C-alpha atoms as a printed R data frame, in Angstrom:
    type eleno elety resid chain resno       x       y       z
1   ATOM     1    CA   MET     A     1 -65.488 -22.184  27.725
2   ATOM     2    CA   ARG     A     2 -66.213 -24.833  25.100
3   ATOM     3    CA   ILE     A     3 -62.855 -24.710  23.283
4   ATOM     4    CA   SER     A     4 -59.432 -23.292  24.166
5   ATOM     5    CA   VAL     A     5 -57.118 -22.016  21.431
6   ATOM     6    CA   ILE     A     6 -53.415 -22.355  22.266
7   ATOM     7    CA   LEU     A     7 -51.261 -19.754  20.473
8   ATOM     8    CA   PRO     A     8 -47.501 -19.751  21.181
9   ATOM     9    CA   THR     A     9 -45.757 -16.614  19.947
10  ATOM    10    CA   VAL     A    10 -42.385 -14.970  19.469
11  ATOM    11    CA   ARG     A    11 -43.433 -12.582  16.649
12  ATOM    12    CA   PRO     A    12 -44.781  -9.139  17.574
13  ATOM    13    CA   ASN     A    13 -45.139  -8.202  13.910
14  ATOM    14    CA   THR     A    14 -47.708 -10.927  13.084
15  ATOM    15    CA   VAL     A    15 -49.272 -12.256  16.287
16  ATOM    16    CA   MET     A    16 -52.117  -9.722  16.389
17  ATOM    17    CA   HIS     A    17 -53.309 -10.899  12.969
18  ATOM    18    CA   ALA     A    18 -53.660 -14.381  14.461
19  ATOM    19    CA   VAL     A    19 -55.430 -12.947  17.510
20  ATOM    20    CA   ARG     A    20 -57.907 -10.992  15.401
21  ATOM    21    CA   SER     A    21 -58.667 -14.091  13.338
22  ATOM    22    CA   ILE     A    22 -59.835 -15.803  16.544
23  ATOM    23    CA   GLN     A    23 -61.872 -12.749  17.555
24  ATOM    24    CA   ARG     A    24 -63.634 -12.946  14.166
25  ATOM    25    CA   GLN     A    25 -64.791 -16.539  14.724
26  ATOM    26    CA   ARG     A    26 -68.493 -17.243  14.227
27  ATOM    27    CA   PHE     A    27 -68.351 -19.618  17.185
28  ATOM    28    CA   THR     A    28 -67.988 -17.432  20.272
29  ATOM    29    CA   ASP     A    29 -67.624 -19.809  23.245
30  ATOM    30    CA   TRP     A    30 -63.813 -19.818  23.196
31  ATOM    31    CA   GLU     A    31 -60.808 -18.711  25.173
32  ATOM    32    CA   LEU     A    32 -57.481 -17.795  23.631
33  ATOM    33    CA   VAL     A    33 -54.382 -18.694  25.621
34  ATOM    34    CA   ILE     A    34 -51.397 -16.833  24.173
35  ATOM    35    CA   VAL     A    35 -47.996 -18.058  25.315
36  ATOM    36    CA   ALA     A    36 -45.346 -15.353  24.869
37  ATOM    37    CA   GLN     A    37 -41.759 -16.575  24.807
38  ATOM    38    CA   GLY     A    38 -38.816 -14.316  25.519
39  ATOM    39    CA   ARG     A    39 -38.454 -10.697  26.570
40  ATOM    40    CA   ASN     A    40 -39.446  -8.760  23.458
41  ATOM    41    CA   ALA     A    41 -40.918  -5.540  24.873
42  ATOM    42    CA   GLU     A    42 -43.161  -4.837  21.880
43  ATOM    43    CA   LEU     A    43 -44.599  -8.355  22.005
44  ATOM    44    CA   HIS     A    44 -45.466  -7.997  25.680
45  ATOM    45    CA   ARG     A    45 -46.944  -4.527  25.140
46  ATOM    46    CA   LEU     A    46 -49.254  -5.814  22.425
47  ATOM    47    CA   LEU     A    47 -50.359  -8.793  24.476
48  ATOM    48    CA   ASP     A    48 -50.925  -6.712  27.610
49  ATOM    49    CA   GLN     A    49 -53.297  -4.546  25.585
50  ATOM    50    CA   ALA     A    50 -55.034  -7.557  24.021
51  ATOM    51    CA   GLU     A    51 -55.594  -9.086  27.462
52  ATOM    52    CA   ARG     A    52 -57.091  -5.828  28.750
53  ATOM    53    CA   ASP     A    53 -59.369  -5.444  25.733
54  ATOM    54    CA   GLU     A    54 -60.705  -9.007  25.494
55  ATOM    55    CA   ALA     A    55 -61.957 -10.964  28.517
56  ATOM    56    CA   ARG     A    56 -61.568 -14.259  26.640
57  ATOM    57    CA   ILE     A    57 -57.799 -13.750  26.182
58  ATOM    58    CA   LYS     A    58 -55.293 -15.042  28.714
59  ATOM    59    CA   VAL     A    59 -51.546 -14.427  28.349
60  ATOM    60    CA   VAL     A    60 -48.914 -16.771  29.738
61  ATOM    61    CA   ARG     A    61 -45.291 -15.653  29.744
62  ATOM    62    CA   LEU     A    62 -42.202 -17.842  29.447
63  ATOM    63    CA   GLU     A    63 -38.815 -16.196  29.829
64  ATOM    64    CA   LYS     A    64 -37.325 -19.015  27.808
65  ATOM    65    CA   GLY     A    65 -38.832 -21.962  26.086
66  ATOM    66    CA   ASN     A    66 -39.604 -23.493  22.749
67  ATOM    67    CA   LEU     A    67 -42.714 -24.359  20.774
68  ATOM    68    CA   SER     A    68 -43.350 -27.633  22.617
69  ATOM    69    CA   ALA     A    69 -42.845 -26.034  26.036
70  ATOM    70    CA   ALA     A    70 -45.124 -23.165  25.032
71  ATOM    71    CA   ARG     A    71 -47.888 -25.539  23.935
72  ATOM    72    CA   ASN     A    72 -47.560 -27.407  27.215
73  ATOM    73    CA   ALA     A    73 -47.796 -24.153  29.173
74  ATOM    74    CA   GLY     A    74 -50.838 -23.142  27.148
75  ATOM    75    CA   ILE     A    75 -52.546 -26.459  27.809
76  ATOM    76    CA   ALA     A    76 -51.869 -26.121  31.538
77  ATOM    77    CA   ALA     A    77 -53.385 -22.619  31.594
78  ATOM    78    CA   SER     A    78 -56.461 -23.514  29.525
79  ATOM    79    CA   SER     A    79 -59.859 -24.558  30.827
80  ATOM    80    CA   ALA     A    80 -61.836 -26.210  28.012
81  ATOM    81    CA   ASP     A    81 -62.176 -29.877  27.125
82  ATOM    82    CA   LEU     A    82 -61.321 -29.174  23.473
83  ATOM    83    CA   LEU     A    83 -57.892 -27.774  22.621
84  ATOM    84    CA   ALA     A    84 -57.124 -26.136  19.264
85  ATOM    85    CA   PHE     A    85 -53.642 -25.129  18.120
86  ATOM    86    CA   THR     A    86 -52.341 -22.668  15.563
87  ATOM    87    CA   ASP     A    87 -49.263 -20.496  14.994
88  ATOM    88    CA   ASP     A    88 -48.514 -16.803  15.368
89  ATOM    89    CA   ASP     A    89 -47.977 -16.210  11.640
90  ATOM    90    CA   CYS     A    90 -51.339 -17.756  10.668
91  ATOM    91    CA   GLU     A    91 -54.958 -16.669  10.349
92  ATOM    92    CA   ALA     A    92 -57.863 -19.041  10.995
93  ATOM    93    CA   MET     A    93 -60.890 -18.827   8.740
94  ATOM    94    CA   PRO     A    94 -64.026 -17.471  10.503
95  ATOM    95    CA   ASP     A    95 -65.702 -20.908  10.586
96  ATOM    96    CA   TRP     A    96 -62.629 -22.712  12.006
97  ATOM    97    CA   LEU     A    97 -63.809 -23.152  15.594
98  ATOM    98    CA   GLU     A    98 -67.423 -23.746  14.557
99  ATOM    99    CA   LEU     A    99 -66.306 -26.611  12.331
100 ATOM   100    CA   LEU     A   100 -63.912 -28.033  14.924
101 ATOM   101    CA   VAL     A   101 -66.559 -28.158  17.628
102 ATOM   102    CA   GLY     A   102 -68.996 -29.692  15.142
103 ATOM   103    CA   VAL     A   103 -66.533 -32.405  14.160
104 ATOM   104    CA   PHE     A   104 -65.890 -33.374  17.764
105 ATOM   105    CA   ASP     A   105 -69.639 -33.371  18.509
106 ATOM   106    CA   GLN     A   106 -70.446 -35.509  15.464
107 ATOM   107    CA   HIS     A   107 -67.582 -37.946  16.091
108 ATOM   108    CA   PRO     A   108 -67.381 -38.660  19.835
109 ATOM   109    CA   ASP     A   109 -64.698 -41.307  19.282
110 ATOM   110    CA   VAL     A   110 -62.326 -38.898  17.514
111 ATOM   111    CA   GLY     A   111 -59.515 -37.523  19.667
112 ATOM   112    CA   PHE     A   112 -57.320 -35.740  17.080
113 ATOM   113    CA   VAL     A   113 -58.526 -33.463  14.265
114 ATOM   114    CA   GLY     A   114 -56.388 -31.830  11.572
115 ATOM   115    CA   GLY     A   115 -57.074 -29.514   8.656
116 ATOM   116    CA   ASN     A   116 -55.532 -27.662   5.746
117 ATOM   117    CA   VAL     A   117 -52.816 -25.030   6.072
118 ATOM   118    CA   VAL     A   118 -52.741 -22.806   2.994
119 ATOM   119    CA   ALA     A   119 -49.530 -21.066   1.994
120 ATOM   120    CA   PRO     A   120 -49.842 -17.596   0.438
121 ATOM   121    CA   PRO     A   121 -48.629 -16.991  -3.105
122 ATOM   122    CA   SER     A   122 -45.150 -15.574  -3.275
123 ATOM   123    CA   ALA     A   123 -45.046 -11.784  -3.185
124 ATOM   124    CA   LYS     A   124 -41.566 -11.993  -4.727
125 ATOM   125    CA   PRO     A   125 -41.820 -14.702  -7.409
126 ATOM   126    CA   TRP     A   126 -38.291 -13.940  -8.604
127 ATOM   127    CA   MET     A   127 -36.877 -14.860  -5.186
128 ATOM   128    CA   LEU     A   128 -36.373 -18.302  -3.657
129 ATOM   129    CA   SER     A   129 -38.890 -18.832  -0.851
130 ATOM   130    CA   THR     A   130 -40.556 -21.470   1.292
131 ATOM   131    CA   CYS     A   131 -43.686 -21.742   3.428
132 ATOM   132    CA   PRO     A   132 -45.027 -24.762   5.359
133 ATOM   133    CA   SER     A   133 -48.465 -25.915   4.239
134 ATOM   134    CA   ALA     A   134 -50.740 -28.947   4.506
135 ATOM   135    CA   ASN     A   135 -53.244 -30.465   2.096
136 ATOM   136    CA   VAL     A   136 -54.896 -33.152   4.206
137 ATOM   137    CA   LEU     A   137 -57.089 -36.077   3.239
138 ATOM   138    CA   GLU     A   138 -60.804 -36.384   3.915
139 ATOM   139    CA   ALA     A   139 -60.361 -39.344   6.216
140 ATOM   140    CA   VAL     A   140 -61.029 -41.032   9.511
141 ATOM   141    CA   TYR     A   141 -58.163 -43.190  10.711
142 ATOM   142    CA   VAL     A   142 -58.640 -45.771  13.473
143 ATOM   143    CA   PRO     A   143 -55.133 -47.150  14.074
144 ATOM   144    CA   ARG     A   144 -56.101 -50.540  15.499
145 ATOM   145    CA   GLU     A   145 -58.512 -51.280  12.661
146 ATOM   146    CA   SER     A   146 -55.803 -50.507  10.093
147 ATOM   147    CA   GLU     A   147 -53.050 -52.390  11.952
148 ATOM   148    CA   TYR     A   148 -51.429 -49.015  12.721
149 ATOM   149    CA   HIS     A   149 -50.827 -48.152   9.063
150 ATOM   150    CA   ALA     A   150 -52.336 -44.770   8.203
151 ATOM   151    CA   PRO     A   151 -53.845 -44.178   4.746
152 ATOM   152    CA   LYS     A   152 -51.245 -43.163   2.177
153 ATOM   153    CA   GLY     A   153 -50.708 -39.415   2.410
154 ATOM   154    CA   PHE     A   154 -52.366 -39.074   5.819
155 ATOM   155    CA   TYR     A   155 -50.912 -36.300   8.001
156 ATOM   156    CA   ALA     A   156 -51.572 -32.987   9.745
157 ATOM   157    CA   ILE     A   157 -49.290 -30.194  10.936
158 ATOM   158    CA   GLY     A   158 -49.050 -28.047  14.041
159 ATOM   159    CA   ALA     A   159 -50.535 -24.878  12.550
160 ATOM   160    CA   ASN     A   160 -53.999 -26.476  12.344
161 ATOM   161    CA   PHE     A   161 -54.942 -29.311  14.660
162 ATOM   162    CA   ALA     A   162 -57.015 -29.979  17.751
163 ATOM   163    CA   LEU     A   163 -57.182 -32.516  20.572
164 ATOM   164    CA   ARG     A   164 -59.559 -33.561  23.278
165 ATOM   165    CA   ARG     A   165 -58.126 -32.785  26.693
166 ATOM   166    CA   SER     A   166 -58.647 -36.447  27.579
167 ATOM   167    CA   VAL     A   167 -55.952 -37.302  25.006
168 ATOM   168    CA   VAL     A   168 -53.442 -34.997  26.687
169 ATOM   169    CA   ASP     A   169 -54.449 -36.284  30.124
170 ATOM   170    CA   ARG     A   170 -53.664 -39.787  28.894
171 ATOM   171    CA   LEU     A   171 -50.498 -39.173  26.862
172 ATOM   172    CA   GLY     A   172 -48.964 -36.111  28.512
173 ATOM   173    CA   GLY     A   173 -47.669 -33.027  26.763
174 ATOM   174    CA   PHE     A   174 -45.396 -32.350  23.828
175 ATOM   175    CA   ASP     A   175 -41.793 -33.525  23.880
176 ATOM   176    CA   THR     A   176 -39.723 -30.419  24.658
177 ATOM   177    CA   SER     A   177 -36.522 -31.947  23.253
178 ATOM   178    CA   ILE     A   178 -37.636 -31.343  19.642
179 ATOM   179    CA   GLY     A   179 -39.426 -28.642  17.677
180 ATOM   180    CA   ALA     A   180 -38.949 -24.950  16.949
181 ATOM   181    CA   GLY     A   181 -36.710 -23.283  19.495
182 ATOM   182    CA   THR     A   182 -34.571 -26.390  20.080
183 ATOM   183    CA   ASP     A   183 -31.506 -27.683  18.258
184 ATOM   184    CA   TYR     A   184 -33.891 -30.068  16.446
185 ATOM   185    CA   GLY     A   185 -36.268 -27.499  15.036
186 ATOM   186    CA   ALA     A   186 -39.252 -29.456  13.713
187 ATOM   187    CA   CYS     A   187 -41.364 -32.623  13.980
188 ATOM   188    CA   GLU     A   188 -42.779 -32.123  17.482
189 ATOM   189    CA   ASP     A   189 -46.245 -32.260  15.874
190 ATOM   190    CA   THR     A   190 -45.390 -35.465  13.973
191 ATOM   191    CA   ASP     A   191 -44.068 -36.982  17.180
192 ATOM   192    CA   TYR     A   192 -47.297 -36.209  19.032
193 ATOM   193    CA   GLY     A   193 -49.388 -37.640  16.223
194 ATOM   194    CA   LEU     A   194 -47.380 -40.875  16.281
195 ATOM   195    CA   ARG     A   195 -47.802 -41.097  20.043
196 ATOM   196    CA   CYS     A   196 -51.553 -40.733  19.520
197 ATOM   197    CA   GLU     A   197 -51.453 -43.446  16.862
198 ATOM   198    CA   ARG     A   198 -49.581 -45.802  19.167
199 ATOM   199    CA   ALA     A   199 -52.233 -45.184  21.857
200 ATOM   200    CA   ASP     A   200 -54.995 -45.994  19.317
201 ATOM   201    CA   ILE     A   201 -56.455 -42.497  19.321
202 ATOM   202    CA   THR     A   202 -58.904 -42.031  16.430
203 ATOM   203    CA   PHE     A   203 -57.952 -39.311  13.927
204 ATOM   204    CA   LEU     A   204 -60.028 -37.236  11.538
205 ATOM   205    CA   THR     A   205 -58.692 -34.866   8.905
206 ATOM   206    CA   THR     A   206 -60.763 -32.622   6.658
207 ATOM   207    CA   LYS     A   207 -60.072 -29.942   4.084
208 ATOM   208    CA   ARG     A   208 -63.012 -27.921   5.428
209 ATOM   209    CA   LEU     A   209 -60.874 -26.767   8.368
210 ATOM   210    CA   VAL     A   210 -58.700 -24.027   6.922
211 ATOM   211    CA   VAL     A   211 -55.914 -21.969   8.440
212 ATOM   212    CA   ARG     A   212 -54.025 -19.590   6.173
213 ATOM   213    CA   HIS     A   213 -50.279 -19.329   6.705
214 ATOM   214    CA   THR     A   214 -50.577 -15.683   5.744
215 ATOM   215    CA   TYR     A   215 -47.242 -14.501   7.125
216 ATOM   216    CA   GLY     A   216 -45.347 -17.788   6.981
217 ATOM   217    CA   ARG     A   217 -43.437 -17.367   3.740
218 ATOM   218    CA   ARG     A   218 -39.680 -16.894   4.172
219 ATOM   219    CA   TYR     A   219 -37.621 -15.328   1.384
220 ATOM   220    CA   GLY     A   220 -34.018 -15.695   0.265
221 ATOM   221    CA   LEU     A   221 -31.454 -18.481   0.059
222 ATOM   222    CA   SER     A   222 -30.466 -18.270   3.724
223 ATOM   223    CA   ALA     A   223 -34.062 -18.546   4.964
224 ATOM   224    CA   PHE     A   224 -34.776 -21.339   2.481
225 ATOM   225    CA   LEU     A   225 -31.789 -23.424   3.594
226 ATOM   226    CA   ASN     A   226 -32.400 -22.701   7.271
227 ATOM   227    CA   HIS     A   227 -35.993 -23.904   6.933
228 ATOM   228    CA   HIS     A   228 -34.962 -27.188   5.329
229 ATOM   229    CA   ARG     A   229 -32.075 -27.657   7.761
230 ATOM   230    CA   ASN     A   230 -34.456 -27.308  10.717
231 ATOM   231    CA   TYR     A   231 -36.828 -29.878   9.262
232 ATOM   232    CA   ALA     A   232 -33.953 -32.246   8.506
233 ATOM   233    CA   ARG     A   233 -32.612 -31.941  12.039
234 ATOM   234    CA   GLY     A   234 -36.087 -32.493  13.480
235 ATOM   235    CA   ARG     A   235 -36.560 -35.610  11.351
236 ATOM   236    CA   GLY     A   236 -33.124 -36.892  12.327
237 ATOM   237    CA   ALA     A   237 -33.907 -36.553  16.018
238 ATOM   238    CA   LEU     A   238 -37.383 -38.050  15.611
239 ATOM   239    CA   ASN     A   239 -35.965 -41.073  13.774
240 ATOM   240    CA   VAL     A   240 -33.719 -41.755  16.753
241 ATOM   241    CA   LYS     A   241 -36.676 -41.545  19.116
242 ATOM   242    CA   LEU     A   242 -38.773 -43.833  16.915
243 ATOM   243    CA   LYS     A   243 -36.025 -46.454  16.925
244 ATOM   244    CA   TRP     A   244 -35.834 -46.255  20.722
245 ATOM   245    CA   MET     A   245 -39.602 -46.843  20.764
246 ATOM   246    CA   ASN     A   246 -39.229 -49.797  18.363
247 ATOM   247    CA   HIS     A   247 -41.565 -48.020  15.941
248 ATOM   248    CA   ARG     A   248 -41.587 -49.442  12.412
249 ATOM   249    CA   LEU     A   249 -41.142 -45.957  10.937
250 ATOM   250    CA   GLY     A   250 -37.757 -45.603  12.617
251 ATOM   251    CA   ASP     A   251 -36.311 -47.881   9.951
252 ATOM   252    CA   GLU     A   252 -38.640 -46.904   7.104
253 ATOM   253    CA   TRP     A   253 -37.967 -43.167   7.453
254 ATOM   254    CA   GLY     A   254 -34.338 -43.491   8.463
255 ATOM   255    CA   SER     A   255 -33.308 -45.949   5.753
256 ATOM   256    CA   PRO     A   256 -35.593 -45.828   2.702
257 ATOM   257    CA   SER     A   257 -35.085 -48.595   0.167
258 ATOM   258    CA   LEU     A   258 -33.040 -48.083  -2.979
259 ATOM   259    CA   VAL     A   259 -36.211 -48.422  -5.061
260 ATOM   260    CA   GLU     A   260 -37.920 -45.627  -3.120
261 ATOM   261    CA   ARG     A   261 -34.842 -43.423  -3.422
262 ATOM   262    CA   LEU     A   262 -34.743 -43.947  -7.201
263 ATOM   263    CA   LYS     A   263 -38.453 -43.138  -7.464
264 ATOM   264    CA   ASP     A   264 -37.904 -39.937  -5.496
265 ATOM   265    CA   PHE     A   265 -35.044 -38.943  -7.760
266 ATOM   266    CA   ALA     A   266 -37.095 -39.624 -10.905
267 ATOM   267    CA   ARG     A   267 -40.011 -37.536  -9.614
268 ATOM   268    CA   SER     A   268 -37.856 -34.509  -8.789
269 ATOM   269    CA   PRO     A   269 -34.061 -34.546  -8.968
270 ATOM   270    CA   ALA     A   270 -33.856 -31.080  -7.351
271 ATOM   271    CA   ARG     A   271 -36.097 -32.129  -4.462
272 ATOM   272    CA   PHE     A   272 -34.100 -35.335  -4.079
273 ATOM   273    CA   LEU     A   273 -30.856 -33.397  -3.774
274 ATOM   274    CA   LEU     A   274 -32.422 -31.022  -1.248
275 ATOM   275    CA   ASP     A   275 -33.943 -33.779   0.895
276 ATOM   276    CA   GLU     A   276 -31.466 -36.620   0.523
277 ATOM   277    CA   VAL     A   277 -28.150 -34.826   0.149
278 ATOM   278    CA   TYR     A   278 -28.521 -31.532   2.009
279 ATOM   279    CA   GLY     A   279 -31.226 -32.815   4.353
280 ATOM   280    CA   GLY     A   280 -29.562 -36.185   4.797
281 ATOM   281    CA   PHE     A   281 -26.302 -34.569   5.862
282 ATOM   282    CA   HIS     A   282 -27.975 -32.427   8.531
283 ATOM   283    CA   GLY     A   283 -30.336 -35.214   9.574
284 ATOM   284    CA   LYS     A   284 -27.502 -37.646  10.255
285 ATOM   285    CA   ARG     A   285 -25.581 -35.069  12.252
286 ATOM   286    CA   ALA     A   286 -28.682 -34.271  14.271
287 ATOM   287    CA   ALA     A   287 -29.394 -37.959  14.913
288 ATOM   288    CA   ALA     A   288 -25.894 -38.534  16.301
289 ATOM   289    CA   SER     A   289 -26.112 -35.420  18.470
290 ATOM   290    CA   TYR     A   290 -29.583 -36.280  19.758
291 ATOM   291    CA   ALA     A   291 -28.648 -39.861  20.608
292 ATOM   292    CA   SER     A   292 -25.652 -38.658  22.612
293 ATOM   293    CA   GLN     A   293 -27.628 -36.088  24.623
294 ATOM   294    CA   PHE     A   294 -31.036 -37.625  25.323
295 ATOM   295    CA   GLU     A   295 -32.733 -40.781  26.514
296 ATOM   296    CA   LEU     A   296 -36.327 -41.979  26.305
297 ATOM   297    CA   GLN     A   297 -38.513 -41.818  29.406
298 ATOM   298    CA   ASN     A   298 -42.294 -42.321  29.263
299 ATOM   299    CA   ASN     A   299 -42.602 -41.419  25.563
300 ATOM   300    CA   VAL     A   300 -40.626 -38.167  25.837
301 ATOM   301    CA   CYS     A   301 -36.886 -37.636  25.685
302 ATOM   302    CA   VAL     A   302 -34.967 -36.062  28.554
303 ATOM   303    CA   PRO     A   303 -31.302 -35.056  28.866
304 ATOM   304    CA   LYS     A   304 -28.976 -37.827  29.886
305 ATOM   305    CA   SER     A   305 -27.330 -37.510  33.237
306 ATOM   306    CA   PRO     A   306 -23.646 -36.415  33.028
307 ATOM   307    CA   ARG     A   307 -22.339 -39.918  33.680
308 ATOM   308    CA   GLU     A   308 -24.366 -41.302  30.754
309 ATOM   309    CA   SER     A   309 -23.533 -38.684  28.108
């Protein structure tokens, strides 16, 4: 296989839409490694059938786990030298894998590729809702050449990115202490990107690579606050890790200047209150909790031994 798609899942109601979007790809030399987490009987029934119907599908089952652990299990079970990642509430456009393989072929020095994640319009415009999305730059970023300062606005998210296996062989897998399914429910993708940056991996992002977050919108006040709380807790934990790694962003993200805070407030007072007040409260609590429970070992965080906690 030329490229392996890693698809962690906990959602029986949407995962088959993601699966079918891979089956519709114009590029056909792929394998799909689906990592099912938990014991949901309907999820396992659907995936059993998908595995029987499609020779290029392989299902890995984790009784427990989280998004980072699932990605690591998917990587371990995959066979290709190119690894693409998306989520179980997304749909990849039919040219997604064709474009990814082309980018890696055209740019042999690139190790990390990211693309756009498009949120659907709200089906209930009268109701508060949220949906993760990404509008990436058209950019190549070589960390060493830029003194490890990415272009302003440069980023990618976990629903649409790809790596060379050589990057994972060099850096190891995702940090299982953070991300969806943990007490610090986001930022495992940001963490991996920063580890790549520190290792001077070359990045490329392009808007041509499109994944639609078709089923990713969450409705209602509870879902809205839960979403932002998870991101705040993930950022709080990641800031602790960055400080342990002596990364400049540990201070920049953890303690923005007064001028930056005033600019943020002027741009959007409501967003400022959500991020700085609500998010800041949960982020600080998460940072204290994370620092008391974990320690840094080889670029990932592991639980402290009982005598250290």
